[in-house]
C-alpha positions in Angstrom: 90.0 96.0 104.2 90.4 94.9 107.8 93.4 93.0 109.1 93.2 91.1 112.4 96.4 90.6 114.4 96.1 87.2 116.2 98.2 84.7 118.0 99.0 82.9 121.2 99.3 85.1 124.3 102.6 86.8 125.1 104.4 86.5 121.8 104.7 90.3 121.1 101.3 90.6 119.4 100.4 93.9 120.9 103.9 95.3 120.2 103.4 94.2 116.6 100.0 96.0 116.4 101.4 99.2 117.9 104.4 99.1 115.6 102.0 99.0 112.7 99.6 101.7 114.0 101.2 103.6 116.8 98.0 103.3 118.7 98.2 103.4 122.5 97.8 99.8 123.7 98.7 98.0 126.8 102.0 96.1 126.3 103.2 94.0 129.2 105.2 90.8 129.5 102.3 88.7 130.8 99.4 86.6 129.3 96.1 88.3 128.4 97.4 91.9 128.2 94.8 92.5 125.5 91.2 91.7 126.4 89.0 93.9 124.2 90.3 94.3 120.7 92.3 97.4 119.9 91.5 99.2 116.7 93.9 101.3 114.6 95.1 102.2 111.1 98.0 100.5 109.5 99.4 100.9 106.0 100.3 98.8 102.9 103.1 100.5 101.0 103.7 100.9 97.3 105.9 103.0 95.1 104.3 106.4 94.3 103.5 106.9 90.6 105.0 110.4 90.9 108.4 109.0 90.0 107.1 107.5 86.7 105.2 110.7 85.8 108.1 112.9 87.0 106.0 115.1 89.2 105.4 115.6 92.9 102.3 114.3 94.5 100.1 116.1 97.1 98.4 113.2 98.9 95.0 113.2 100.4 94.1 109.8 101.8 97.5 108.1 101.5 100.7 109.8 102.8 103.9 109.8 100.8 107.4 109.6 102.2 110.5 109.5 100.0 108.5 108.2 97.0 106.6 105.5 99.0 102.8 105.7 99.4 101.3 104.5 102.7 97.7 103.3 101.8 95.5 103.0 105.0 94.0 99.7 106.1 92.1 99.0 109.3 93.9 96.8 111.9 92.5 95.1 115.0 94.6 93.5 117.8 92.7 90.5 119.2 93.1 89.0 122.6 95.6 86.2 122.9 94.6 82.6 122.1 95.2 79.6 124.3 94.7 75.9 123.6 91.1 74.9 124.1 89.7 78.3 123.1 87.2 76.6 120.8 85.8 74.9 123.9 85.7 78.1 125.9 89.1 78.1 127.6 90.8 81.4 128.2 88.8 84.1 126.4 87.4 81.4 124.1 84.6 82.5 121.9 85.4 86.2 122.4 88.8 85.8 120.8 87.4 83.8 117.9 84.5 86.0 117.2 86.7 89.1 117.4 89.1 87.5 114.9 86.3 86.8 112.5 85.7 90.6 112.2 88.7 90.7 109.9 89.0 90.0 106.2 92.5 88.5 106.6 94.8 87.6 109.5 98.3 88.2 110.6 99.3 85.5 113.1 102.2 86.6 115.4 104.5 83.8 116.7 107.6 83.9 118.9 110.1 82.3 116.5 112.8 82.5 119.2 111.1 79.7 121.2 111.4 81.6 124.5 107.8 81.4 125.6 105.6 78.3 125.9 102.0 77.6 124.9 100.7 79.5 128.0 103.0 82.5 127.5 105.4 81.6 130.2 109.2 82.0 129.7 111.1 78.9 128.5 113.8 77.9 126.0 113.7 75.7 123.0 109.9 75.8 122.5 108.7 74.8 119.0 106.9 77.8 117.4 105.2 75.4 115.0 103.1 74.2 117.9 101.5 77.6 118.1 100.8 77.7 114.4 99.1 74.3 114.7 97.2 75.3 117.8 95.8 78.5 116.2 94.9 76.7 113.0 93.1 73.9 114.9 91.2 76.2 117.3 89.9 78.3 114.4 89.0 75.2 112.4 87.2 73.5 115.3 85.3 76.6 116.3 84.0 77.3 112.8 83.2 73.5 112.4 81.1 73.6 115.5 79.0 76.4 114.1 78.6 74.6 110.8 77.4 71.5 112.7 74.6 73.5 114.3 73.0 74.3 110.9 69.4 73.2 110.6 69.3 71.8 107.1 65.8 70.8 106.1 65.0 68.1 103.6 65.2 69.5 100.0 66.7 72.8 101.1 70.0 74.2 99.9 72.5 73.3 102.7 74.7 76.3 101.8 71.9 78.7 102.8 71.5 77.2 106.3 75.2 77.1 106.9 75.6 80.7 105.6 72.9 81.8 108.0 74.7 80.2 110.9 77.9 81.9 109.9 76.3 85.3 109.4 78.3 88.1 111.0 81.6 86.3 110.6 82.3 87.7 107.1 82.3 84.4 105.1 81.0 84.6 101.6 78.0 82.6 100.4 79.9 81.7 97.2 82.7 80.3 99.3 80.4 78.0 101.2 78.7 76.8 98.0 82.1 76.1 96.4 83.2 74.2 99.5 80.1 71.9 99.3 80.7 71.3 95.6 84.5 71.0 95.7 84.6 68.7 98.7 81.6 66.7 97.5 79.9 67.1 100.9 76.7 65.0 101.1 76.0 65.2 104.9 77.0 67.2 107.9 79.1 65.1 110.2 82.3 65.6 112.2 84.6 65.0 109.3 82.7 67.1 106.7 82.4 70.1 109.1 86.1 70.1 109.7 87.0 69.8 106.1 84.5 72.6 105.1 85.8 74.8 108.0 89.4 74.4 106.7 88.3 75.2 103.2 86.3 78.4 103.9 88.9 79.7 106.4 91.7 79.4 103.8 89.5 81.1 101.2 88.0 83.9 103.2 90.4 84.4 106.1 93.9 84.1 104.6 96.8 84.1 107.0 100.3 85.3 106.9 102.6 84.4 109.9 104.8 87.2 111.4 107.8 85.4 112.9 108.5 87.9 115.7 111.7 88.2 117.7 113.9 87.3 114.7 116.8 89.2 116.4 116.7 86.7 119.3 116.7 83.7 117.0 119.7 81.6 116.0 119.6 80.9 112.2 116.1 82.3 111.7 116.1 81.2 108.0 116.4 77.6 108.9 113.5 77.8 111.4 111.3 79.4 108.8 112.3 76.8 106.2 111.2 74.1 108.6 107.8 75.9 109.3 107.2 76.3 105.6 107.7 72.6 105.1 105.1 71.9 107.8 102.4 74.5 107.0 100.7 76.0 104.0 101.3 79.6 105.1 103.8 82.4 104.2 106.2 83.0 107.1 108.0 86.4 107.3 110.6 87.2 110.0 110.4 90.4 111.9 111.2 92.4 115.0 108.2 94.3 116.2 110.2 95.8 119.1 112.8 97.2 116.7 110.1 98.7 114.4 108.2 100.2 117.4 111.4 101.8 118.7 112.1 103.4 115.3 108.5 104.6 114.9 108.4 106.2 118.3 111.8 107.8 117.8 110.6 109.2 114.5 107.3 110.4 116.0 109.1 112.3 118.8 111.6 113.9 116.4 114.7 112.0 117.4 115.3 110.4 114.0 113.9 110.5 110.5 112.7 107.0 109.6 111.3 105.9 106.3 111.4 102.5 104.7 114.5 100.7 105.9 116.7 103.6 106.8 116.9 106.1 109.7 118.9 109.2 110.3 119.3 111.0 113.7 118.0 114.6 113.6 118.6 115.4 117.3 121.5 115.0 119.6 121.2 111.5 121.1 122.5 110.4 124.5 124.8 107.3 124.9 121.9 105.0 125.7 119.8 106.1 122.7 122.8 105.7 120.4 123.5 102.2 121.8 119.8 101.2 121.2 119.7 102.5 117.7 123.1 100.9 116.9 121.6 97.5 117.9 118.6 98.1 115.6 120.9 99.2 112.8 122.7 95.9 113.0 119.3 94.1 112.9 118.4 96.0 109.7 121.8 95.3 108.1 121.5 91.6 108.8 117.8 91.1 107.8 117.3 94.0 105.3 114.5 95.6 107.4 112.6 95.1 110.7 110.2 93.0 108.6 107.0 94.4 110.0 105.9 96.2 106.9 107.0 93.2 104.8 104.5 91.1 106.7 101.6 93.4 105.8 102.7 93.8 102.1 103.1 90.0 101.8 99.6 89.4 103.1 97.9 92.1 101.0 99.8 91.7 97.7 101.1 88.1 97.6 98.6 86.1 99.7 95.3 87.9 99.0 96.3 89.4 95.7 94.8 92.8 96.4 96.0 95.8 94.4 96.5 99.5 95.0 94.9 101.9 92.5 95.3 105.7 92.3 92.4 107.9 91.0 92.5 111.4 89.4 90.0 113.6 87.6 92.4 115.3 85.2 94.4 112.7 83.3 96.8 115.4 82.0 97.6 117.1 85.3 96.9 114.0 87.4 94.8 116.1 89.8 91.5 115.9 91.5 88.9 118.7 91.6 91.0 120.6 94.2 94.2 120.5 92.2 95.9 117.9 94.3 98.3 115.7 92.4 97.8 111.9 92.6 95.7 112.5 95.8 94.0 109.2 96.5 94.9 105.5 96.6 92.7 102.6 97.4 93.2 98.9 98.2 91.0 96.9 95.9 90.1 93.2 95.5 92.1 91.0 93.1 89.2 91.0 90.6 88.1 94.6 91.0 87.3 96.4 87.8 87.1 100.2 87.1 83.5 100.3 88.0 84.4 98.8 91.4 87.0 101.5 91.9 84.4 104.2 91.1 82.3 102.8 93.9 85.1 103.3 96.3 85.7 106.9 95.2 82.1 107.9 95.9 78.6 106.6 95.4 77.7 109.5 93.1 80.8 108.8 90.9 79.7 105.1 90.6 76.1 106.2 89.6 77.5 108.5 86.9 80.2 106.1 85.7 80.8 106.0 82.0 84.2 104.4 81.8 87.8 104.7 82.9 91.1 105.8 81.4 94.6 104.5 82.1 96.7 107.6 82.7 100.0 106.0 81.7 98.8 104.7 78.3 96.0 107.2 77.7 93.9 104.2 76.6 90.4 103.3 77.9 90.2 100.4 80.2 87.6 97.7 79.6 84.8 97.9 82.2 85.1 94.2 83.1 88.9 94.1 83.0 90.6 93.8 86.4 92.6 96.8 87.3 96.4 96.5 87.8 98.5 97.1 90.9 99.8 100.7 90.9 97.5 101.8 88.0 96.4 105.4 87.8 92.8 105.8 86.6 90.7 108.6 85.5 87.0 107.7 86.2 84.9 109.1 83.3 81.5 110.4 84.5 
């Protein structure tokens, strides 16, 4: 799973990326801070099964803090987008091709309306214009690629279109479905745009991170308006607040997990004041919202699941005695055999079945796994 962080320039996109990953990235209050995409590891979170089984996990690939498992996902921070990118303006095709590396997208917007379409400071800017701009630029760019397909008489148009879109991680089945569902008979300006919209929605799902919620008056009303205008999920957040807490935790000033933090070192007056402001943000909104954006995209929008695997269903251990060691993000329709493939190619080759460790019952080989399920892969 690879998530792309995209958006118009100067909305806090790189701050959001760093808050997710703590990677060293260039963060400045100016357009085009990011040119080449930054790569890092973020996490989707889920309650650890240790609580249900009344044990204590010893994680391997997915850390656990206070009963919450952090399951790794790859994240890329893509250069900022400007109007006209599909025609080469700004970083143009570079932004768009970098964005298409991802399986799903988080679009960061400045919901406070304090930066305009070019990233310059202003007041009262409509953040919906940015949502519309990103949607239109992505759609027009993919449509232009579809339009270049060389469809020969009698040939399957899906194959030609798929060939043109190779490398952009669109599925052949999605393209075929688009042609059938939209009843596309010929490739023209209208059909390429409608097909582009269809395959983007299916294969590049988007959740919108409404950044700078703490600087926004009545953020819930702004989000309600955006939800009425666009078919996306909008989640409010403060990337700056999340990054401050993560950095303070990293350097040992506080202990931060979930939505709570506790000082563990003596703080000076300035540090106390800064954390007090963030504490007020969390009290008002429930959290900084950054992790909520990721979880909403993974679980609610895409429908992915997290599955835990063990070798011993009684002790819940792997071959090294680690309890509930590994967790994997899997597709919505993934079955136990698919999970075996993620564990190891040899496990997949020797696969004989799977056991649900909570019920002790065998799981059907073609049955989709459940979110939070603990499986023993039988080999």
